N, C-alpha and C positions, 0 to 999 in steps of 0.2 A: 151700698156702701163695703161692711166689710168687705164680701169679694174682690170688688175692684181695687183696695189697697192692698189685699195678699196676694192678688193679678202682679200689682208691682214690685210692690217686693219681693216677687216671685223673679222680676224679668230685668231689676237689679243686680240680683245676685245670680241670676244664671248671665251678666256680661261681665260681672268680678268678676267669675270663674273662668270666665271663657277669657280672657286678657289674662290670668295667674298662669292657664295652660298653655295659652302660646306661648307666655314668656318664657312658660320650663319648657317645652318643645326648640328652642332656637336656643337655651345654654345647653341642652344635654344631648340634644340631639334625638332625642325619644321620642318616643309614642307613649302616650300614659291614656289607660283604661280605668275609666270611674266606674264605680258600681252603681246600681241602680237604684237600689234601696237602702236605708244606714243599715236593714238588719242582716245586711251583705257585708257589713264596713272589713268586717273583720277579716275577709276573705280582698280586698284589695291589694293592687301588687304593679308593678311598672314593669311595659316588655319593653324589655333592650331590642327586641327586631327593628328595623326602620322599617316604619312604614304608616301609611297616613290614619289619625287615628276615625276608630267610627264615632259618625256627628251624630248619632242616637244616641249612644252612651257617652259623649263628652261631655254635651250640656245638661245632660239629666241630674236634678241637683234634689238630695233627701230633704223629706218636706220638714223632718222635725229641725226646729232650730239649736238642740243642740249637734245634734249628728251632721248638722251642716258647721261647726264650729270646731269640731274635732275634727274635718276632712279636713279644715284650713290648716290646723296645727300638724296633721299627717302628712300632706304634702308640702308644708314648708319645713318638719323633719327631711324629709326625703332629699327635697334638694340641699341641704345642707351636709347631708352623708354623702351624698352624689359628688360634691363643690371636691371634701377631704378623700376621699377614695380618688381622686383626679390630682391635686395634690400631691398624695403618697405617691400613686405613679409617676408623676414627672418625674419626685425624689429618685428614686428608683432608678430609673432610665436615664438618669443623668447620672448617678454614680454608675452606672456597667455601660460606660459609654462607648466602649469598645465593642464591649460584646455583641449590643442592641444596636451597634453598627452593623456588624459581621451578619447578624439573624437577618436585617434588614436586606444587604445584601443578599443574602441566601433565599429570602425569599421571593427577593425581585426577578432573581435565577429561575425559583420554580416557577414563578405567575407566566414569566415566556415558555414556559413548557406546558401549558396548560392545555392539555387538549383530548380527544375522543381517545380511550386505551380502549380497546380486547380484552376482554378478560375470558380466561375459559377454565371450564372447572377441572380442579388439580390432578384429577382420579381419572377422567378422560381425559386429560390432555397427555399427562405420562405412560396411562397403557397405549394407547394409537390403537388399541384395534387389537395387540398381539398379547397374548401370554405373560403374563408377573415373571413367571422362570423366565422368559424368552426376550422379555424386558429386562430383566438383572444380566441375564449374560450379554446381551447386545449392550446394557452400561458398561459392563467392565471389561469389554472389548475398545469402546472410546477410548474411556478412561485411559488403558494401558499404552494406547496409542498415542494420545496427548503426550501421557509422558515421557514415551518413548520420543517426540520430537521435542519438547524442552528441552531434554536431557540434551540430543544434538547440536539444537540452538547455543546453549549456554556455554556448550564447550568450542563453540567456534568462533564464540561472542558474537554473535546474530541474535536480529532481535524477535522474539516471540510477544504474542496479545499480552499486554497486562491484566486483560481482564480474564484471558482465559487459565490466566498463572495466576490470579488469586484465588480460581475458584477450585484450582488442584489442590494448590494449600487450603484451604479454608475447611472444606468439606472431603478430599480423601487424603493428602496424606499434610501434615504440619511441619513437618521435620524436612518437605520443597525447598531446595536451594534457588530463592528466585536469583533473576538475572538482575544487574544495576542498568535500566534502563536506560540512567542519562548518558551512563559511562558509556556502552557500546553506542548511543544516537551520535555520542563526543568522535569515537574512534574514527569516525569515517572521513574521511578526508580530511584531517586533523592537520597535517602540517602543510596546510594551504595558509598565506596571508590573510588575515581577516578585512583589509580594507580592499576595493575594488579591482578586478584587475587593468583598472582602468589609470591608476596609478602606479602601478607596482607588478612589477614581472613575476608570474609564479614560479617559474624556473630560477631564479635568482633567490638561493635559502640555503642556509647554509649548512654545510656538509658534518655531518658525524667521523669524529676519528673510527677508523676500524680499533675492530676489537683483537682480531686476529683469532676467528671461529673459522673451524674447517668446517665442511661442509660435502656429506655423500649420501648417495640413495642409497636405500638397501631395502629388496620388497617392495618396492615401487614409492616407497614414503623419504624425502629425506630427512635425513637424519648430522644435527649439529653438535660437535665436539667442542670443546673446547681450546682444545691446542695439539699439536699431534702427539700429546704422550699422550692425553686421553681420548686419543684414536689409536696409538697399541694398547693402550686396556679395556679399548671396550667400552669405555666409560660415557655415550650421552649423555647431551642437556638435556634434565627430566620435560620435554615438551610433549605436552599427552598429546594425545589422535587416539580413535576409534580402533576398535579389535574388529578385523575381517569375521570373524567368527559372531563376532555379535551384532555389528549390522546385517548381518543375513537374517541371524534367528529373530529381528525386531524385522526384517522384510517380511517374513513370517505370518508375524502377529497381524500385518496387514494385507497377507493374501490370504491369510484364513477368514479374517472380516469380511473384504468384500466378496467372499466366494457362498459365504453362510447364511442360506436360506431366508430365517427368520428376523436377524440384520439387515438383509437389502429391505423387507418389508417395510421395520419398524425407519430404515432413512428416506425410506422412497416417500412413508406417511408423512416423515415431522418434515421431507422438505416440500411437501402441500401445503403441506397446514400452515407456514413460512410464508408461503407465494400467495397463498390466497388470505393473513392476515395483510400481509404487505397491500394487496388488495382494498381492503375492507376500509385501511388507515386512510391509504387515497383519495379513496371513495369521503372518508366525514373529516380528513383535515386539510386537504390542498389548499382550501381556500384558504386557512388561518398560514400555510406554508408561505403561500402566495404572499398573503400581509405581511407577515414577520418581515419576509427579505425589500420588499416596497420603506418598510424602515429606515433601512442601513441607508443612509447618505454614501454617495461615488460609488460606492462598489454593483457592482454583476458580475456577468458571465466570461466578460472579457477582458476582464481585470484583476478576476481571483487567478491565482499563479496554476498556472496544467502544463506538467513535464510529458513527456513523448519518453517514456522508460522504455521502449520496444522500436530501436531503430537503429539501421545497419552504416558505417560510415562510409559506404562503396556507394550508398544509393540513395544517398540522404538529401539529396537535391533532388527534382523533379525534371524532367526530360528538355524541356524548353533551357532549362536552366542550363542543363550540362550542353547540345544543342549551341547556345549564344556562346558560351566562355571558348566551344572548341572553336567557333566562326574567329572568336576573340583573336585568337594563339594563331591561330593560323593568318590573320590580315597583322599582327605585331609581330609573332618573331617564327617565320617561315623559315629560316635558315639556322635557328637554333637547334643544335643533335642531341637527338633523343629517343636514340636508339641504334644498339647493335644488334642486327640479322646476318647469318651466317660471316661471321667476321667481319664486317663491314657496320661501320658510322654512318646512320640515317639520322638528315636533320627531317624536320617537320614535314618538308614540305615534300619532300623526296618518300615518305611514310605515304601521302596520299597521292602521289603520282602513282607512285607502285596499285592504289587503291583505284586509280582512273579516278577520280573524283575532284572534285574544287570547290572555297568554301561556298562555291553561288549554287552546285548539287544538294547539296545537304539540306535536310527539312529533317521533321520531325518523324515521318513515316519513312522515311528511308534510314534514320537512324534507329532505329526496330529494338525499343529497350522497353517498350510496355507489351505489361502482360495481356492477355489475348485467351478466348476458349481452349486455344492450342494448348494453355497451360494446366489445364485442370486435372490434378491427379498424376500429371505429368512434372514431376518435379527436375529432371535433369534437362527437358527442355524450359523450365523456369531460370537455370542456372544459365545457360547459353544467352538470356538477355541481360544480362550483367555486359556481353561483348558489344560494343559500338557497331556498327552496322555487318555485326557476326564477326566481327576481327578481335581476335585476341590481342592482341600489337594496338589496338585503339586504348583498352581495359588496363595494358602492360603502362601505358606513355600516363592516360589520364588518371584511372584509378585505384594505383598503387602504389604504397611509400616506396618499397624498394625494386628500384630503379636504376636506370644510366643517371639519367636528372634526381637521382636521390627524393622521387616522390614531392617535389617543384609543383606542379600544375596541382597534383591532390590537395597539396596544404594549402595553396590558394583558392582552390572551388571550397574547401571545407572552410577556411575564413568568410569565402561570400556568403555560405549558408547562416554562420554562427551570425554575420553582421545583421541577417534578417531576424533574427532570433530575439538578438538587442533589440533592431527598433519596434520591433514586437514589446517588448518591454516584458510582459506576461508567458512568456512560451520560451520552455527549458526542453532541452533533450543529452537524452544519454547514448548518445552511438558507441558501435561495438566497433574495435578492428579486430584485427583479425594476428594470431599467433598459430603457427600451423605445429611445430615443433619436428619440425624437419632435420632446425642446427641450431645449436644455443647462439648464434649470434644476431638473432632475429631478434632479441627485444632490445639490442644495441641500438641494431639499424632503425626500431621502431622509435625507438628514445631519440635518436641523433635525429630523426625525422620532426618531429614534435619542436623541437629546442631548437634544433637550425631554424625554419622556418619561423616560428614563434606559433604554434598551434595552440593559440589556447581562447577562452571565452567566460566570461562572469554566466551567461549561459548553458555552458556546455561542461561535462564532467564523463570518462568515458568507462564504458569495459572492452575486457575483453575474452572475446570468441575462440571458445576453444573447437575447431572444425572435427570430428569423429574420422578419419582418415588413416587409420593407423593398417588397414590393409592395402589402399595406396601407395603408401608410401614403402612399405613391406616388396609390394609387389615392385615396383622400382628399384631395392635396392639401395632406401634413403638410408634406414634405420633396419638393424637387425631384430629387434623384440618391443614388444610396448613399453619397458622399462627404460628404453630408450628413447624412446620419445617423452617417457613425463622426466625425463634429465633434462631434455631441452626446453622442456616450459617451466619447470619449478625450479633450476637449481640456479641460472640467473639472480632471480629474486632471493633468493637465502643468500647470496654471493653479495647482493648492491645492499642487503641489510645489515649483514654483519660486515664486508669490508667496502662502505660504499666507494673509497677514491679506485675502485677493480672496477667498478660499472658509472661515473658519475653522473652518464645525461641519463641514466636509466634510475638513476637515486631521484634526483629532482624531478621527472616525469611520475614518479609513483600516486605522491598526495594526487594527482589527477583522480588517480583511477578508481573505480568504486570497487568493485569485480569482476567478476568471470562468467561464460556464458558457456554452455557447450551446446554447441548446433550443428546440425548436418539433416537428412532429410529423414523424418523417425518413421515415416511408414514404410522404410529398407527389411527386408525380413532377418529374424534374428536366429540363428542354429543353436545357440547353448544358451544357456540359462545359468547364472552366477548363482553358484552354489561352495559350500567350505571345500570339497572338490576341486575348484577351478583353480590354472595354474597361476600363481603369481605374478605379476608382471615380467618379472627379471628371467620367467619361464616359457609367458605367453608369444613363443614364437612362430604360432601359425599364420597362415597367410589368410585367415576368418580374420573383421572385426569383431573386436569384445563387444559383449554388449551392453546398453548403456545404462545400463546402473553399475555396472564395470567401470567405463569411464566414470561414471558419479560420483564413488565412492574414492575411487585414487584421488581427483581432483579436491572432492572435500578434506580428506587425510591432510594432503598435501596444506591444503589453506589453511586447515586449523594449525595446522605444527607454525603456518607461519606468518598466523596471527598472533598466538603465544609468542612467538619470537619477537614481534616487532613491538609488542606493546612492551615488551620490557627495556629496547631500547626506546620508547616515546614517540611511536609511528604509526602512523593511519593502518587500521586492519582493511580487509578485505572480504566483500560477502560473494557467495552464492546462486547466482539465477537463471537457470536451463535454462531454452529451450523442453517444454514437455505439456504431451498431449495433446500437440498438433496435430498426430497420425500415430499409427504400429498399436505398438501392446500397452494396457494401461499399468502395466508395469513400470513403465519410466514414471508417469503420475502418483505410485505408492515410492519410489525411490525418492523424488522430489520434495514429499511431503516429509519424508524422514531428515534429508539432508540440505533440500534450497529453503533460502530465505524468502522469494519467492518467484513463479514461473510465467516463462510465455505462453501465450495458446489457451492452455489451457479446454481444449472443444471437448475433450476425451471424458472427462468427468458428466457429460451427460449423458453418460451410457453407465454411469456404474456408480449407485445414490447415496453408498455406503460413502466412496471415497470423497463425492462432494459434498457430503455432512458431512467429513472430518475436516474438508476447506473450510468450511466455514465455522465450527466450532474453534477453530485455533485461528484464522482468520488469514489465513497465508491469503497473499496477493496475488494478483491474474494479470496481466497485463495482455491485454487485447483489442487483435486489429481483424474489425470486419472484412474491412474489402480485401486485405492480404486474402484472409481466407476464405471470401467469396470467388477468388480467383485460380485459386490452389484445392482448396479441400473442402471445402463448403459453401452453398450459397446462401446470399445474404441473411434470407426469411427464416433460416433454420438454424441462424448462427444463436448459442443459447445467452450470448450478454444480457439481454435483456430480463431471464427467466435468473442468473443470475443475481443479476442488480437487486430483482425484486427478493430471492430468499435473502437477503444480505451479503453475500459474499462480496470480499471487497477484490474490486476488478476498476482497472479503470481502460483508457482508450487511448492505443499508440499505434505508428503507422507502416513500422517492418520495413517498407520498403516504397515510399514515395518517387523512386527512379519508376518502379514498376509500375504501381499502382495509381499515385495520384498525376494531379492537372494542374492546382493553383499552386501559389507560391507560398501557401498556407499552406502545407498538407496535413498538419494536427486537426486544423480549426475544422476544415478538408471531413477530417472522418468525424468529428464531435455534428459537425451541421445534417450531414447523412443519417449517423444515429439519431438524431434527433428528429428529423422529418419521416423516417423510418418506422421510428417506435414511438415518436408520440412522446419523447422526454420532456417534463417540465423544467425550467428556469433552474428548479432543485434538484433535480434527477443531473442536470450538467452540471452543477457546482458540486455537487459530491463526488462525481466519479474525480474533478478536476483535483477534490481534495488528497481521495486513493491515491491517484496519482503524485502526488508531491510527498504524502506519507509512504509508498512506492520505493521512493527516490533517494539516491545516493547522496544528494545534497547535500552540504554540514549544516550539521544543531544552529547555528548561529539564523543561520538565511531562515531554515524552517522555524523557528522562532518569530520569524519577520515574517515569514508567507503564511503561517495557521496560528500565531499566537503563537506565546509564552509559555503556556499550560499543556501545550498538543500533546505530551507524553504523560500527560491522565489519562482516567478512564467516563466514558459517562458524559454528560453534557460539561464540566469542568473544564474539557478538551479543547470546547468548541469558542471560536472568537470569531458572530457570524461579521462582525465587520473588516475582517480577515479574509476568509472561506467564503461568506454569503450562504452560508447554510443555515437555516433553522434549526434553534437549539429544541423545538419540538421531533425535528428528523433525526437529528442524534439522539434524543432521549428515546425516542421510538428503538434505533436498534439496539440502543446501550441493552433498554431492557428486556426487549425480546433477545438478544444473546444469553444475556445473565436469567431467563428463563428455563431457556433452549439446557445454558450449563448445570443448571438446580434439577434438570430434569434423569440426568447421565451423572452429574458427579452424589448422587445420594449416598449419603454417608454410611446407609444400611447394605450398600450392595458388594457383595461380595465377589473374589475372584474367580467367577463360573467357567475361564477356560479350558479346554476339552484340554488333555494333552498330543490328541491326534494330530489337534488343530495348531498346530504351533512347531512341528517337526517339518 
């Protein structure tokens, strides 16, 4: 009887305790672990981990009634303490509402970048299989090269990677003067109206009054004087530009770096590590990246902004488009005077009669503007493809801005291409227009062509390409020395800046110009190496062409002076974005690393690991055109674009010459689609390439704010807005963390300058 009564009491007590425990579990969202015996009661504790309580322990009760009462009291006391703690925390959070909200936002941002990270032991990662002394020497070379580039970018008001600049300032030189990145971004195309060009004509802008300055070119660089008295006193305005000897010394640092055996080994190992790390990242996180993209409403690869950062205006249409345009003009304007040949004025119909052709005879095959296997390593044959039907007169009529009809047909063609871009909405272009340097009137003719024919678009900004053709001009007695060519290229720009009334159309046209490009066949042999004893431009009256770095330096020096002058007048600045590394000497890439904001092609970086690693550390943009390279210099399957992308270099896809290489109405999408199929790019890869193209482009700061997000100038995941770019924070975080680790490897504060004197001479 006593035993059954005891069992009943035990059962009722267990039910009460189970009820209390369940209540506590619901209220406090914690699991309570109860000790098995009263003698262990002093060791009881409440486990804060969210997990189901152990049933074997949860409903075991002490045998002693005193211990039972003590258990009830302790559980009740614990409940009171828990409630008081929660109330205090709530009050504290409410008092610090702003801080709490920002913390929550940061936590949510961090939650979006939770992914599998690859960690490598620091010592093993840093040494990369080379001796510590060689590591320090390599690091000192790379740091010096980065500081050199930062110096030139700051002097010329061009952009420099903010993450790299922070690492240099934090670990190498605390006194380093950093760029004002927002100011640099705002300086590009800053004179354009903020409204859409559909509502306002960008050429209808107010002209600044003349300031009376006088511009003269001296030793290849334009010098500006306040007035004629300043000219007599030889007191130019203090517009800074780089010194020739300083540039050559800086270029020699890169020559020493790229020829140093241990440094080449170090750079090659680091690049292989970056590629392997990326492949492992994709293996572990590709599913998470795809899931992050799927969570974004509306945005996908088709409606993220993408810019064709390298395309030539004379070939920006495909061959079918050009054929249709020529046929249309033959039917609608056959009697329009279009050409003077041998002193005789010819109509369009007469031109085609002289070629024994009618509009019906024309077809794509007869037009013969598409590159084929015969153009491989034959830049001369490729240039002939610009002549429809092999006739230079048709190129002059339809693809030139300076002709008898003042570029009327070419202007209409460009506007049709721009209309197609506007119809696509999310595709932009930066076509190259040519200034040859044969005469000073070229700039006024080009600007008048644009203004007269209203050639402008919301989706188009211009670059000016300067062909390296001095030797041809010299042989034809068009110029007497190299300085005369520089004078023809840059002096009208200075005059339009100081005295706008002297070049009104040019003043109106320049706000839409992003910068300058240097173009020609890089595979040409250079017989001269730019050094301290090289002739100055006014002394270069040789029949040979100056070397690539000679062209680049004097273009950069004049752009730097021009930018400093235009900043003083509140006008837009220009960047330098040359063709570099398509063929020829790797010395081209060294000059471009120092002087250029970004480059086109960059194929030869695959042969110079030290220079490729530098381009990665400095995040120099590279506009690559795989289909163009496939027809000229490098088969498609050997193109290094996917390797560069995996290693973390800033690469974008561009079309180069749709007239020669593409078949569809959207050549840029054709490039992306072929690359995605051949190299198996994921949607995340494609969106990252598209984002890179916008970052590299010269479109206005307010447009990039809209296309990339308002924080795009910051570094790391703060810069990314997945709702605009469709690039997951996981990918952005991986790129940023990897770059920071690489920079910390070479920017070790204990590293001394170990550059031997014989390597810098």
